[in-house]
C-alpha positions as CSV (number, residue, x, y, z in Angstrom):
1,X,0.0,0.0,0.0
2,X,2.8,2.4,0.9
3,X,4.4,1.8,-2.5
4,X,1.1,2.4,-4.3
5,X,0.7,5.6,-2.3
6,X,4.3,6.7,-2.9
7,X,5.0,6.7,0.8
8,X,8.5,5.8,1.8
9,X,8.9,3.6,4.9
10,X,12.1,3.5,6.7
11,X,11.7,1.2,9.7
12,X,14.3,-1.5,8.9
13,X,13.0,-4.9,10.0
14,X,9.3,-4.4,10.5
15,X,9.0,-7.2,13.1
16,X,11.8,-5.8,15.2
17,X,10.2,-2.3,14.8
18,X,7.1,-3.7,16.6
19,X,8.8,-6.0,19.1
20,X,11.4,-3.6,20.4
21,X,9.0,-1.1,22.0
22,X,6.4,-3.8,22.8
23,X,9.0,-5.8,24.7
24,X,9.4,-2.9,27.1
25,X,5.8,-3.3,28.3
26,X,5.5,-7.1,29.0
27,X,1.8,-7.0,30.2
28,X,0.6,-4.6,27.5
29,X,-2.5,-5.5,25.4
30,X,-3.6,-4.1,22.1
31,X,-6.2,-1.3,22.5
32,X,-8.7,-3.2,20.4
33,X,-8.5,-6.2,22.7
34,X,-9.0,-4.0,25.7
35,X,-12.0,-2.4,24.0
36,X,-13.5,-5.9,23.2
37,X,-12.9,-7.2,26.8
38,X,-14.6,-4.0,28.1
39,X,-17.6,-4.5,25.8
40,X,-16.8,-1.3,23.8
41,X,-16.7,-0.7,20.1
42,X,-13.1,-0.6,18.9
43,X,-11.3,1.8,16.6
44,X,-11.1,-0.9,13.8
45,X,-12.6,1.4,11.2
46,X,-10.1,4.1,11.9
47,X,-7.1,1.8,11.9
48,X,-7.5,-1.4,9.9
49,X,-10.5,-0.1,8.0
50,X,-8.4,2.6,6.5
51,X,-6.4,0.0,4.5
52,X,-9.3,-1.2,2.4
53,X,-10.5,2.3,1.8
54,X,-7.1,3.5,0.7
55,X,-6.6,0.3,-1.4
56,X,-9.9,0.9,-3.2
57,X,-8.9,4.5,-4.0
58,X,-5.5,3.3,-5.3
59,X,-6.8,0.2,-7.1
60,X,-5.0,-2.1,-4.7
61,X,-6.8,-5.2,-3.5
62,X,-6.7,-5.7,0.3
63,X,-8.5,-9.0,0.9
64,X,-6.8,-9.8,4.1
65,X,-7.5,-6.5,5.7
66,X,-11.1,-6.6,4.4
67,X,-11.6,-10.0,6.0
68,X,-10.0,-9.0,9.3
69,X,-12.2,-5.9,9.5
70,X,-15.3,-7.9,8.6
71,X,-14.6,-10.4,11.3
72,X,-14.0,-7.7,14.0
73,X,-17.2,-5.8,12.9
74,X,-19.3,-9.0,13.1
75,X,-17.9,-9.9,16.6
76,X,-18.6,-6.3,17.8
77,X,-22.2,-6.5,16.4
78,X,-22.8,-9.7,18.3
79,X,-21.1,-8.3,21.5
80,X,-23.0,-5.0,21.4
81,X,-26.4,-6.5,20.5
């Protein structure tokens, strides 16, 4: 997506980029998991939902993100019903 949008990423190893700061907070949990556990709607549309929207505007298919967002939305609908 970054390439299609002409965005230059300079993070080196992306896995290390995430693990290094995350390793400093051993009991941390993702915000979306905390929202789900608390019975709140998450920010999935603002974060993961942005990928399919951008992909559509750039003509880039995003089937994995679309699936993940769809699953999260469905779980939230059931949880909040």
